[in-house]
N, CA, C and O atoms as a GROMACS GRO file, in nm:
protein
  416
    1UNK      N    1   0.084  -0.118   0.000
    1UNK     CA    2   0.000   0.000   0.000
    1UNK      C    3   0.088   0.124   0.000
    1UNK      O    4   0.187   0.129   0.073
    2UNK      N    5   0.055   0.221  -0.080
    2UNK     CA    6   0.132   0.345  -0.081
    2UNK      C    7   0.090   0.432   0.036
    2UNK      O    8  -0.022   0.421   0.086
    3UNK      N    9   0.181   0.519   0.080
    3UNK     CA   10   0.154   0.606   0.195
    3UNK      C   11   0.037   0.700   0.171
    3UNK      O   12  -0.035   0.733   0.265
    4UNK      N   13   0.018   0.744   0.048
    4UNK     CA   14  -0.088   0.841   0.021
    4UNK      C   15  -0.228   0.780   0.029
    4UNK      O   16  -0.326   0.853   0.036
    5UNK      N   17  -0.237   0.651   0.028
    5UNK     CA   18  -0.369   0.588   0.029
    5UNK      C   19  -0.402   0.522   0.162
    5UNK      O   20  -0.495   0.441   0.169
    6UNK      N   21  -0.326   0.554   0.268
    6UNK     CA   22  -0.347   0.490   0.397
    6UNK      C   23  -0.390   0.591   0.502
    6UNK      O   24  -0.358   0.710   0.496
    7UNK      N   25  -0.463   0.539   0.599
    7UNK     CA   26  -0.510   0.622   0.710
    7UNK      C   27  -0.486   0.546   0.840
    7UNK      O   28  -0.514   0.427   0.850
    8UNK      N   29  -0.434   0.618   0.940
    8UNK     CA   30  -0.422   0.559   1.072
    8UNK      C   31  -0.561   0.527   1.125
    8UNK      O   32  -0.654   0.606   1.113
    9UNK      N   33  -0.573   0.408   1.183
    9UNK     CA   34  -0.702   0.364   1.235
    9UNK      C   35  -0.701   0.357   1.387
    9UNK      O   36  -0.789   0.412   1.453
   10UNK      N   37  -0.599   0.289   1.442
   10UNK     CA   38  -0.589   0.271   1.586
   10UNK      C   39  -0.446   0.229   1.618
   10UNK      O   40  -0.380   0.165   1.537
   11UNK      N   41  -0.399   0.266   1.735
   11UNK     CA   42  -0.266   0.222   1.778
   11UNK      C   43  -0.272   0.073   1.810
   11UNK      O   44  -0.370   0.023   1.866
   12UNK      N   45  -0.167   0.003   1.774
   12UNK     CA   46  -0.161  -0.142   1.798
   12UNK      C   47  -0.181  -0.173   1.946
   12UNK      O   48  -0.249  -0.269   1.981
   13UNK      N   49  -0.123  -0.093   2.033
   13UNK     CA   50  -0.134  -0.121   2.177
   13UNK      C   51  -0.273  -0.090   2.235
   13UNK      O   52  -0.298  -0.116   2.352
   14UNK      N   53  -0.363  -0.034   2.154
   14UNK     CA   54  -0.501  -0.011   2.197
   14UNK      C   55  -0.594  -0.125   2.157
   14UNK      O   56  -0.710  -0.128   2.198
   15UNK      N   57  -0.545  -0.220   2.077
   15UNK     CA   58  -0.628  -0.333   2.034
   15UNK      C   59  -0.656  -0.426   2.151
   15UNK      O   60  -0.572  -0.444   2.239
   16UNK      N   61  -0.774  -0.484   2.150
   16UNK     CA   62  -0.806  -0.591   2.243
   16UNK      C   63  -0.725  -0.713   2.200
   16UNK      O   64  -0.743  -0.762   2.089
   17UNK      N   65  -0.637  -0.761   2.284
   17UNK     CA   66  -0.548  -0.872   2.251
   17UNK      C   67  -0.628  -0.998   2.219
   17UNK      O   68  -0.713  -1.040   2.298
   18UNK      N   69  -0.602  -1.059   2.101
   18UNK     CA   70  -0.670  -1.181   2.057
   18UNK      C   71  -0.821  -1.165   2.051
   18UNK      O   72  -0.895  -1.260   2.076
   19UNK      N   73  -0.867  -1.045   2.019
   19UNK     CA   74  -1.010  -1.020   2.016
   19UNK      C   75  -1.041  -0.920   1.907
   19UNK      O   76  -0.953  -0.881   1.830
   20UNK      N   77  -1.166  -0.877   1.898
   20UNK     CA   78  -1.211  -0.780   1.799
   20UNK      C   79  -1.228  -0.644   1.868
   20UNK      O   80  -1.282  -0.635   1.978
   21UNK      N   81  -1.181  -0.539   1.802
   21UNK     CA   82  -1.191  -0.403   1.855
   21UNK      C   83  -1.276  -0.318   1.761
   21UNK      O   84  -1.258  -0.322   1.639
   22UNK      N   85  -1.367  -0.245   1.817
   22UNK     CA   86  -1.458  -0.157   1.741
   22UNK      C   87  -1.390  -0.022   1.723
   22UNK      O   88  -1.342   0.038   1.819
   23UNK      N   89  -1.388   0.026   1.598
   23UNK     CA   90  -1.332   0.158   1.567
   23UNK      C   91  -1.432   0.232   1.479
   23UNK      O   92  -1.478   0.178   1.378
   24UNK      N   93  -1.466   0.354   1.517
   24UNK     CA   94  -1.558   0.434   1.437
   24UNK      C   95  -1.478   0.532   1.353
   24UNK      O   96  -1.392   0.603   1.404
   25UNK      N   97  -1.507   0.534   1.224
   25UNK     CA   98  -1.444   0.625   1.129
   25UNK      C   99  -1.557   0.698   1.058
   25UNK      O  100  -1.621   0.644   0.968
   26UNK      N  101  -1.580   0.821   1.099
   26UNK     CA  102  -1.695   0.892   1.045
   26UNK      C  103  -1.822   0.819   1.084
   26UNK      O  104  -1.847   0.796   1.203
   27UNK      N  105  -1.902   0.784   0.984
   27UNK     CA  106  -2.026   0.710   1.011
   27UNK      C  107  -2.010   0.560   0.996
   27UNK      O  108  -2.106   0.485   1.012
   28UNK      N  109  -1.889   0.514   0.965
   28UNK     CA  110  -1.866   0.371   0.948
   28UNK      C  111  -1.808   0.310   1.075
   28UNK      O  112  -1.731   0.372   1.148
   29UNK      N  113  -1.849   0.186   1.099
   29UNK     CA  114  -1.794   0.110   1.211
   29UNK      C  115  -1.705   0.002   1.151
   29UNK      O  116  -1.748  -0.074   1.064
   30UNK      N  117  -1.583  -0.005   1.200
   30UNK     CA  118  -1.487  -0.101   1.150
   30UNK      C  119  -1.451  -0.197   1.263
   30UNK      O  120  -1.427  -0.155   1.376
   31UNK      N  121  -1.448  -0.325   1.230
   31UNK     CA  122  -1.404  -0.428   1.324
   31UNK      C  123  -1.258  -0.459   1.293
   31UNK      O  124  -1.224  -0.492   1.179
   32UNK      N  125  -1.173  -0.450   1.394
   32UNK     CA  126  -1.031  -0.480   1.379
   32UNK      C  127  -1.003  -0.605   1.461
   32UNK      O  128  -1.030  -0.610   1.581
   33UNK      N  129  -0.947  -0.705   1.394
   33UNK     CA  130  -0.928  -0.837   1.455
   33UNK      C  131  -0.780  -0.863   1.483
   33UNK      O  132  -0.698  -0.855   1.392
   34UNK      N  133  -0.747  -0.893   1.607
   34UNK     CA  134  -0.611  -0.931   1.643
   34UNK      C  135  -0.606  -1.083   1.643
   34UNK      O  136  -0.660  -1.148   1.733
   35UNK      N  137  -0.539  -1.141   1.543
   35UNK     CA  138  -0.536  -1.287   1.526
   35UNK      C  139  -0.396  -1.341   1.549
   35UNK      O  140  -0.301  -1.263   1.558
   36UNK      N  141  -0.381  -1.472   1.558
   36UNK     CA  142  -0.248  -1.532   1.574
   36UNK      C  143  -0.154  -1.505   1.457
   36UNK      O  144  -0.032  -1.513   1.472
   37UNK      N  145  -0.209  -1.472   1.339
   37UNK     CA  146  -0.124  -1.451   1.222
   37UNK      C  147  -0.120  -1.306   1.175
   37UNK      O  148  -0.063  -1.277   1.070
   38UNK      N  149  -0.179  -1.215   1.251
   38UNK     CA  150  -0.175  -1.075   1.213
   38UNK      C  151  -0.305  -1.003   1.240
   38UNK      O  152  -0.396  -1.057   1.302
   39UNK      N  153  -0.310  -0.880   1.194
   39UNK     CA  154  -0.426  -0.794   1.216
   39UNK      C  155  -0.505  -0.784   1.087
   39UNK      O  156  -0.449  -0.766   0.979
   40UNK      N  157  -0.637  -0.795   1.100
   40UNK     CA  158  -0.729  -0.787   0.987
   40UNK      C  159  -0.840  -0.689   1.023
   40UNK      O  160  -0.861  -0.659   1.140
   41UNK      N  161  -0.912  -0.641   0.922
   41UNK     CA  162  -1.022  -0.549   0.948
   41UNK      C  163  -1.134  -0.570   0.846
   41UNK      O  164  -1.111  -0.616   0.734
   42UNK      N  165  -1.254  -0.536   0.888
   42UNK     CA  166  -1.370  -0.543   0.800
   42UNK      C  167  -1.470  -0.437   0.843
   42UNK      O  168  -1.461  -0.381   0.952
   43UNK      N  169  -1.566  -0.411   0.755
   43UNK     CA  170  -1.681  -0.334   0.800
   43UNK      C  171  -1.751  -0.420   0.905
   43UNK      O  172  -1.752  -0.543   0.894
   44UNK      N  173  -1.808  -0.358   1.005
   44UNK     CA  174  -1.858  -0.433   1.120
   44UNK      C  175  -1.997  -0.492   1.104
   44UNK      O  176  -2.041  -0.568   1.189
   45UNK      N  177  -2.067  -0.460   0.995
   45UNK     CA  178  -2.202  -0.511   0.980
   45UNK      C  179  -2.206  -0.648   0.914
   45UNK      O  180  -2.144  -0.670   0.811
   46UNK      N  181  -2.279  -0.738   0.975
   46UNK     CA  182  -2.299  -0.871   0.919
   46UNK      C  183  -2.378  -0.859   0.788
   46UNK      O  184  -2.475  -0.783   0.781
   47UNK      N  185  -2.337  -0.932   0.688
   47UNK     CA  186  -2.404  -0.928   0.558
   47UNK      C  187  -2.537  -1.004   0.558
   47UNK      O  188  -2.614  -0.993   0.463
   48UNK      N  189  -2.564  -1.079   0.663
   48UNK     CA  190  -2.691  -1.152   0.670
   48UNK      C  191  -2.799  -1.071   0.739
   48UNK      O  192  -2.903  -1.043   0.679
   49UNK      N  193  -2.776  -1.032   0.863
   49UNK     CA  194  -2.882  -0.965   0.939
   49UNK      C  195  -2.850  -0.823   0.980
   49UNK      O  196  -2.932  -0.758   1.044
   50UNK      N  197  -2.732  -0.773   0.943
   50UNK     CA  198  -2.696  -0.636   0.975
   50UNK      C  199  -2.652  -0.612   1.118
   50UNK      O  200  -2.638  -0.497   1.159
   51UNK      N  201  -2.628  -0.717   1.194
   51UNK     CA  202  -2.583  -0.702   1.332
   51UNK      C  203  -2.439  -0.653   1.336
   51UNK      O  204  -2.365  -0.666   1.239
   52UNK      N  205  -2.400  -0.596   1.449
   52UNK     CA  206  -2.265  -0.546   1.470
   52UNK      C  207  -2.173  -0.663   1.506
   52UNK      O  208  -2.186  -0.722   1.613
   53UNK      N  209  -2.082  -0.696   1.416
   53UNK     CA  210  -1.991  -0.809   1.439
   53UNK      C  211  -1.898  -0.786   1.558
   53UNK      O  212  -1.845  -0.881   1.614
   54UNK      N  213  -1.878  -0.660   1.597
   54UNK     CA  214  -1.794  -0.631   1.713
   54UNK      C  215  -1.853  -0.689   1.841
   54UNK      O  216  -1.782  -0.708   1.940
   55UNK      N  217  -1.982  -0.717   1.839
   55UNK     CA  218  -2.050  -0.777   1.955
   55UNK      C  219  -2.053  -0.929   1.946
   55UNK      O  220  -2.108  -0.995   2.035
   56UNK      N  221  -1.994  -0.986   1.841
   56UNK     CA  222  -1.997  -1.130   1.821
   56UNK      C  223  -1.885  -1.202   1.894
   56UNK      O  224  -1.800  -1.139   1.957
   57UNK      N  225  -1.887  -1.333   1.884
   57UNK     CA  226  -1.783  -1.417   1.943
   57UNK      C  227  -1.670  -1.430   1.843
   57UNK      O  228  -1.693  -1.455   1.725
   58UNK      N  229  -1.547  -1.412   1.889
   58UNK     CA  230  -1.430  -1.416   1.802
   58UNK      C  231  -1.332  -1.520   1.854
   58UNK      O  232  -1.302  -1.524   1.974
   59UNK      N  233  -1.282  -1.605   1.763
   59UNK     CA  234  -1.185  -1.707   1.800
   59UNK      C  235  -1.093  -1.733   1.682
   59UNK      O  236  -1.140  -1.768   1.574
   60UNK      N  237  -0.962  -1.717   1.702
   60UNK     CA  238  -0.860  -1.747   1.603
   60UNK      C  239  -0.874  -1.657   1.480
   60UNK      O  240  -0.821  -1.546   1.480
   61UNK      N  241  -0.945  -1.701   1.376
   61UNK     CA  242  -0.969  -1.624   1.254
   61UNK      C  243  -1.117  -1.617   1.219
   61UNK      O  244  -1.153  -1.583   1.106
   62UNK      N  245  -1.203  -1.648   1.315
   62UNK     CA  246  -1.346  -1.657   1.288
   62UNK      C  247  -1.424  -1.561   1.376
   62UNK      O  248  -1.409  -1.559   1.498
   63UNK      N  249  -1.508  -1.480   1.310
   63UNK     CA  250  -1.601  -1.394   1.383
   63UNK      C  251  -1.742  -1.450   1.363
   63UNK      O  252  -1.783  -1.477   1.251
   64UNK      N  253  -1.814  -1.466   1.473
   64UNK     CA  254  -1.950  -1.519   1.470
   64UNK      C  255  -2.047  -1.405   1.498
   64UNK      O  256  -2.031  -1.332   1.595
   65UNK      N  257  -2.146  -1.392   1.415
   65UNK     CA  258  -2.247  -1.288   1.430
   65UNK      C  259  -2.327  -1.312   1.558
   65UNK      O  260  -2.368  -1.425   1.586
   66UNK      N  261  -2.351  -1.206   1.637
   66UNK     CA  262  -2.426  -1.224   1.761
   66UNK      C  263  -2.576  -1.246   1.739
   66UNK      O  264  -2.646  -1.288   1.832
   67UNK      N  265  -2.626  -1.220   1.619
   67UNK     CA  266  -2.769  -1.229   1.594
   67UNK      C  267  -2.815  -1.370   1.557
   67UNK      O  268  -2.904  -1.426   1.621
   68UNK      N  269  -2.753  -1.429   1.454
   68UNK     CA  270  -2.795  -1.561   1.406
   68UNK      C  271  -2.682  -1.663   1.402
   68UNK      O  272  -2.701  -1.773   1.351
   69UNK      N  273  -2.566  -1.628   1.453
   69UNK     CA  274  -2.449  -1.716   1.460
   69UNK      C  275  -2.388  -1.754   1.326
   69UNK      O  276  -2.316  -1.853   1.317
   70UNK      N  277  -2.417  -1.678   1.221
   70UNK     CA  278  -2.342  -1.695   1.097
   70UNK      C  279  -2.197  -1.658   1.126
   70UNK      O  280  -2.171  -1.576   1.214
   71UNK      N  281  -2.104  -1.717   1.054
   71UNK     CA  282  -1.963  -1.692   1.084
   71UNK      C  283  -1.885  -1.662   0.958
   71UNK      O  284  -1.920  -1.706   0.848
   72UNK      N  285  -1.776  -1.586   0.976
   72UNK     CA  286  -1.691  -1.542   0.865
   72UNK      C  287  -1.544  -1.562   0.901
   72UNK      O  288  -1.506  -1.553   1.017
   73UNK      N  289  -1.463  -1.590   0.800
   73UNK     CA  290  -1.318  -1.592   0.815
   73UNK      C  291  -1.271  -1.448   0.798
   73UNK      O  292  -1.292  -1.389   0.692
   74UNK      N  293  -1.208  -1.392   0.900
   74UNK     CA  294  -1.170  -1.251   0.894
   74UNK      C  295  -1.056  -1.224   0.797
   74UNK      O  296  -1.032  -1.109   0.759
   75UNK      N  297  -0.985  -1.328   0.755
   75UNK     CA  298  -0.873  -1.309   0.662
   75UNK      C  299  -0.920  -1.272   0.523
   75UNK      O  300  -0.853  -1.195   0.453
   76UNK      N  301  -1.034  -1.325   0.480
   76UNK     CA  302  -1.082  -1.296   0.345
   76UNK      C  303  -1.230  -1.259   0.340
   76UNK      O  304  -1.283  -1.227   0.233
   77UNK      N  305  -1.297  -1.261   0.454
   77UNK     CA  306  -1.437  -1.222   0.460
   77UNK      C  307  -1.537  -1.328   0.420
   77UNK      O  308  -1.658  -1.304   0.425
   78UNK      N  309  -1.489  -1.445   0.380
   78UNK     CA  310  -1.579  -1.548   0.330
   78UNK      C  311  -1.667  -1.607   0.442
   78UNK      O  312  -1.619  -1.630   0.553
   79UNK      N  313  -1.795  -1.630   0.411
   79UNK     CA  314  -1.883  -1.693   0.509
   79UNK      C  315  -1.844  -1.839   0.527
   79UNK      O  316  -1.813  -1.909   0.430
   80UNK      N  317  -1.845  -1.885   0.651
   80UNK     CA  318  -1.807  -2.025   0.678
   80UNK      C  319  -1.914  -2.100   0.757
   80UNK      O  320  -1.899  -2.219   0.784
   81UNK      N  321  -2.023  -2.029   0.796
   81UNK     CA  322  -2.132  -2.095   0.866
   81UNK      C  323  -2.263  -2.024   0.833
   81UNK      O  324  -2.271  -1.901   0.833
   82UNK      N  325  -2.366  -2.103   0.807
   82UNK     CA  326  -2.498  -2.050   0.778
   82UNK      C  327  -2.553  -1.982   0.903
   82UNK      O  328  -2.516  -2.018   1.015
   83UNK      N  329  -2.639  -1.885   0.886
   83UNK     CA  330  -2.708  -1.847   0.764
   83UNK      C  331  -2.632  -1.746   0.676
   83UNK      O  332  -2.686  -1.701   0.575
   84UNK      N  333  -2.511  -1.710   0.711
   84UNK     CA  334  -2.435  -1.616   0.629
   84UNK      C  335  -2.399  -1.682   0.496
   84UNK      O  336  -2.348  -1.793   0.492
   85UNK      N  337  -2.427  -1.610   0.386
   85UNK     CA  338  -2.395  -1.662   0.253
   85UNK      C  339  -2.314  -1.562   0.170
   85UNK      O  340  -2.251  -1.601   0.071
   86UNK      N  341  -2.315  -1.435   0.208
   86UNK     CA  342  -2.239  -1.333   0.136
   86UNK      C  343  -2.118  -1.292   0.217
   86UNK      O  344  -2.126  -1.277   0.339
   87UNK      N  345  -2.005  -1.272   0.151
   87UNK     CA  346  -1.881  -1.233   0.218
   87UNK      C  347  -1.897  -1.096   0.281
   87UNK      O  348  -1.968  -1.009   0.229
   88UNK      N  349  -1.830  -1.077   0.394
   88UNK     CA  350  -1.826  -0.944   0.454
   88UNK      C  351  -1.717  -0.864   0.383
   88UNK      O  352  -1.625  -0.922   0.325
   89UNK      N  353  -1.727  -0.732   0.389
   89UNK     CA  354  -1.630  -0.647   0.321
   89UNK      C  355  -1.506  -0.630   0.409
   89UNK      O  356  -1.511  -0.568   0.515
   90UNK      N  357  -1.395  -0.686   0.362
   90UNK     CA  358  -1.269  -0.672   0.434
   90UNK      C  359  -1.194  -0.550   0.384
   90UNK      O  360  -1.219  -0.500   0.274
   91UNK      N  361  -1.102  -0.502   0.466
   91UNK     CA  362  -1.023  -0.384   0.434
   91UNK      C  363  -0.875  -0.421   0.436
   91UNK      O  364  -0.833  -0.505   0.516
   92UNK      N  365  -0.797  -0.359   0.348
   92UNK     CA  366  -0.653  -0.383   0.348
   92UNK      C  367  -0.592  -0.312   0.469
   92UNK      O  368  -0.621  -0.196   0.496
   93UNK      N  369  -0.507  -0.385   0.540
   93UNK     CA  370  -0.448  -0.336   0.665
   93UNK      C  371  -0.298  -0.352   0.661
   93UNK      O  372  -0.245  -0.446   0.601
   94UNK      N  373  -0.229  -0.259   0.726
   94UNK     CA  374  -0.086  -0.275   0.753
   94UNK      C  375  -0.058  -0.210   0.887
   94UNK      O  376  -0.136  -0.128   0.936
   95UNK      N  377   0.055  -0.247   0.945
   95UNK     CA  378   0.100  -0.185   1.069
   95UNK      C  379   0.226  -0.106   1.037
   95UNK      O  380   0.322  -0.159   0.980
   96UNK      N  381   0.224   0.021   1.074
   96UNK     CA  382   0.338   0.108   1.049
   96UNK      C  383   0.354   0.203   1.167
   96UNK      O  384   0.258   0.271   1.206
   97UNK      N  385   0.474   0.208   1.224
   97UNK     CA  386   0.505   0.298   1.336
   97UNK      C  387   0.406   0.283   1.451
   97UNK      O  388   0.363   0.382   1.510
   98UNK      N  389   0.370   0.158   1.482
   98UNK     CA  390   0.282   0.130   1.594
   98UNK      C  391   0.136   0.158   1.568
   98UNK      O  392   0.054   0.150   1.661
   99UNK      N  393   0.099   0.192   1.444
   99UNK     CA  394  -0.040   0.222   1.410
   99UNK      C  395  -0.093   0.118   1.312
   99UNK      O  396  -0.024   0.076   1.219
  100UNK      N  397  -0.217   0.077   1.335
  100UNK     CA  398  -0.288  -0.002   1.236
  100UNK      C  399  -0.339   0.098   1.133
  100UNK      O  400  -0.406   0.195   1.168
  101UNK      N  401  -0.308   0.074   1.007
  101UNK     CA  402  -0.352   0.161   0.900
  101UNK      C  403  -0.440   0.082   0.805
  101UNK      O  404  -0.420  -0.037   0.784
  102UNK      N  405  -0.539   0.152   0.747
  102UNK     CA  406  -0.622   0.092   0.645
  102UNK      C  407  -0.605   0.167   0.516
  102UNK      O  408  -0.574   0.287   0.514
  103UNK      N  409  -0.626   0.096   0.407
  103UNK     CA  410  -0.622   0.160   0.276
  103UNK      C  411  -0.756   0.230   0.252
  103UNK      O  412  -0.862   0.173   0.278
  104UNK      N  413  -0.749   0.352   0.204
  104UNK     CA  414  -0.871   0.429   0.178
  104UNK      C  415  -0.884   0.460   0.031
  104UNK      O  416  -0.980   0.524  -0.010
   0.00000   0.00000   0.00000
């Protein structure tokens, strides 16, 4: 990612360790996932029922929707458990100078 297309999102040391952290950017809610293999991010709304994924159960690389228990792989957004059938929108992330940055 080029520097001109990135935005600081949250400091790495502010993330919930091994969990999902809610970050508001304007009117959008972004879920930032601290996983064993790195940091990932997505829009926080479930593609099935519109629930806030930041309130869901998170384990390893899987976020489970708190409304109907549909689940997604946070690495690529793909649904891995019904009733979710559409991928969630993931965001490109990098860590630079202690900040989680997203591509805008």
